[in-house]
C-alpha positions in Angstrom: 0.0 0.0 0.0 3.0 2.3 -0.1 1.9 3.8 -3.5 -1.6 4.2 -2.3 -0.4 6.1 0.8 0.9 8.8 -1.6 -2.7 9.3 -2.8 -3.9 9.4 0.8 -1.5 12.3 1.4 -2.2 14.0 -1.9 -5.9 14.0 -1.3 -5.5 14.7 2.4 -7.9 11.9 3.2 -9.5 11.3 6.6 -9.4 7.8 8.1 -13.0 7.1 6.9 -12.1 8.4 3.5 -9.0 6.1 3.4 -11.3 3.1 4.1 -13.6 4.5 1.3 -10.6 4.6 -1.1 -9.7 1.0 -0.4 -13.3 -0.1 -1.1 -13.4 2.0 -4.2 -10.1 0.5 -5.5 -11.4 -3.0 -5.1 -14.7 -2.2 -6.8 -12.9 -1.0 -9.9 -12.1 -4.7 -10.5 -15.7 -5.7 -10.1 -16.7 -3.1 -12.8 -13.9 -4.3 -15.1 -15.3 -7.8 -15.3 -18.9 -6.5 -15.9 -20.4 -6.9 -19.4 -23.7 -6.5 -21.2 -26.1 -9.3 -20.4 -28.6 -11.0 -22.7 -31.3 -8.4 -21.8 -29.0 -5.6 -22.8 -28.5 -4.5 -19.2 -25.1 -4.7 -17.5 -24.3 -8.1 -16.2 -22.1 -7.1 -13.3 -19.9 -9.5 -11.3 -21.1 -9.8 -7.7 -18.6 -9.1 -4.9 -18.3 -11.8 -2.3 -16.2 -9.9 0.1 -13.1 -7.6 0.4 -10.4 -9.1 2.6 -8.0 -6.5 4.0 -4.8 -7.8 5.5 -2.6 -5.8 7.9 -1.0 -5.9 11.3 -2.0 -4.1 14.4 0.5 -1.4 15.2 3.3 -1.8 17.7 1.9 -0.7 21.1 4.4 -0.8 23.9 6.7 1.5 25.9 10.5 1.5 25.5 13.5 3.7 26.1 15.5 5.3 23.3 19.0 3.8 22.8 21.1 6.9 23.4 19.2 9.4 25.5 17.3 6.6 27.3 14.2 8.8 27.1 10.9 7.0 27.4 8.8 6.4 24.2 5.3 5.1 23.9 4.7 3.6 20.4 1.0 3.5 20.9 0.9 7.3 20.8 2.8 7.6 17.5 1.1 9.0 14.5 1.5 5.7 12.7 -0.2 3.7 15.4 -3.1 6.2 15.7 -3.6 6.1 11.9 -3.5 2.3 11.6 -6.0 1.9 14.5 -8.3 4.5 13.1 -8.2 3.1 9.5 -8.8 -0.4 10.9 -11.9 0.9 12.8 -13.2 2.6 9.7 -12.7 -0.6 7.6 -14.6 -2.7 10.1 -17.7 -0.4 9.6 -17.7 -0.8 5.8 -20.0 -3.3 4.2 -18.6 -6.5 2.8 -15.1 -5.8 4.2 -13.4 -8.3 6.4 -10.3 -7.2 8.4 -7.6 -9.8 8.8 -4.8 -8.9 11.2 -1.5 -10.5 11.7 0.7 -10.0 14.8 3.9 -8.2 15.8 7.0 -10.2 16.5 8.9 -8.0 19.0 12.7 -8.6 19.0 13.0 -6.2 21.9 16.0 -4.3 20.6 17.2 -1.3 18.7 19.1 -1.7 15.4 21.3 0.9 13.6 19.6 2.0 10.4 21.2 0.3 7.3 22.1 3.7 5.8 23.9 4.7 9.0 25.6 1.3 9.3 27.1 1.8 5.8 28.6 5.1 7.0 30.0 3.5 10.0 31.6 0.7 8.0 33.1 3.2 5.5 34.4 5.4 8.3 32.2 8.4 7.3 30.6 8.3 10.8 31.8 7.2 14.2 29.9 5.2 16.8 30.3 8.1 19.3 28.4 10.4 16.9 25.2 8.3 16.8 21.9 9.8 17.9 18.5 8.2 18.7 17.4 9.0 15.1 20.1 6.6 13.8 18.3 3.6 15.3 15.1 1.7 14.5 13.2 -0.5 16.9 13.4 -4.1 15.7 10.0 -5.8 15.2 8.4 -7.7 12.3 4.9 -8.2 11.0 4.0 -11.9 11.1 1.0 -14.0 10.1 -0.3 -12.0 7.2 0.8 -14.3 4.4 -0.5 -17.3 6.2 -3.9 -15.7 6.6 -4.0 -14.9 2.9 -3.3 -18.5 2.1 -5.9 -19.8 4.5 -8.6 -17.6 3.1 -7.8 -18.4 -0.5 -7.8 -22.1 0.3 -11.1 -21.8 2.0 -12.7 -19.9 -0.8 -11.4 -22.4 -3.4 -12.3 -25.6 -1.6 -15.8 -24.4 -0.7 -16.5 -23.1 -4.3 -17.6 -19.8 -2.9 -16.2 -17.6 -5.7 -15.3 -17.9 -9.4 -12.5 -15.3 -9.4 -10.0 -14.1 -6.8 -8.2 -10.8 -7.2 -5.1 -10.4 -5.1 -4.0 -6.8 -4.7 -0.4 -7.1 -3.4 3.2 -6.5 -4.3 5.4 -8.4 -1.9 3.6 -11.4 -0.3 4.4 -15.0 -1.1 1.2 -15.9 -2.9 2.4 -18.6 -5.2 1.4 -21.7 -3.2 -2.1 -20.3 -2.6 -2.5 -19.3 -6.3 -1.5 -22.7 -7.4 -4.1 -24.3 -5.2 -6.8 -21.9 -6.3 -6.1 -22.5 -10.0 -6.2 -26.3 -9.5 -9.7 -25.8 -8.0 -10.8 -23.9 -11.1 -10.5 -20.4 -9.7 -9.6 -17.5 -12.1 -6.7 -15.9 -10.2 -5.8 -12.3 -11.0 -3.0 -10.3 -9.5 -3.0 -6.5 -9.1 0.5 -5.3 -8.2 -0.7 -1.7 -7.9 1.3 -0.6 -10.9 4.5 -2.1 -9.8 6.6 -4.3 -12.2 5.9 -8.0 -11.9 8.7 -10.6 -11.8 8.3 -12.4 -15.1 8.5 -15.9 -13.5 5.3 -15.1 -11.5 3.1 -15.1 -14.7 3.1 -18.9 -14.8 1.3 -18.9 -11.4 -1.6 -16.5 -12.2 -4.3 -16.3 -14.8 -3.8 -12.6 -15.5 -2.2 -9.4 -14.2 -4.2 -6.2 -14.2 -3.8 -3.1 -12.1 -6.4 -0.4 -11.6 -4.1 1.9 -9.7 -4.0 4.5 -12.6 -7.8 4.6 -12.5 -7.7 6.1 -9.0 -5.8 9.2 -10.1 -8.9 11.3 -10.3 -10.9 9.6 -7.6 -12.6 11.8 -5.0 -14.2 10.7 -1.8 -17.9 10.9 -1.2 -17.8 11.0 2.6 -16.9 14.1 4.5 -16.0 12.3 7.8 -13.0 13.3 9.7 
């Protein structure tokens, strides 16, 4: 969602409007596969559900590595935004929020860019500040939840087509299973280039990211 976040900032979207943007993006795919029916009216694909995958933000207290000042991650702007967007998504129709978990490594690590300077001699350890460190934690469980949901939808024959909007998750095992069960599996990498070898594991690649360029929110919630 990094590319979408630039749109959030450009449009100055509220939390409710970010949730609206996410729903609108997904619905672009539903409209794409609509076509005129026998009666002349539009025969639109029916949406089963939008599954949104993320992690809850890091919410703990720690001390900065140099000054030892106390820091509360739950009060950071990132944590506030994530929690607010998650709350807004829960309220939207036909949206299911799937959250992974945080693996806390309980330590600070020097940022890679600063580490390169230390190795090259451009910086000294004695010159490091709190800003040169990043708290070490990892998002876990998201890919496995995607795989479980895709497998469930495929085995239960609940859908005919699955559209995965992602750029960096390991979806190949799940896509193979879905295709073996007769599911039309489409990948939307949000305008990012796709590794050529991945085409053999999907039924098509189509991004609607460019269609959101002129999108405007309907809601005025803050």
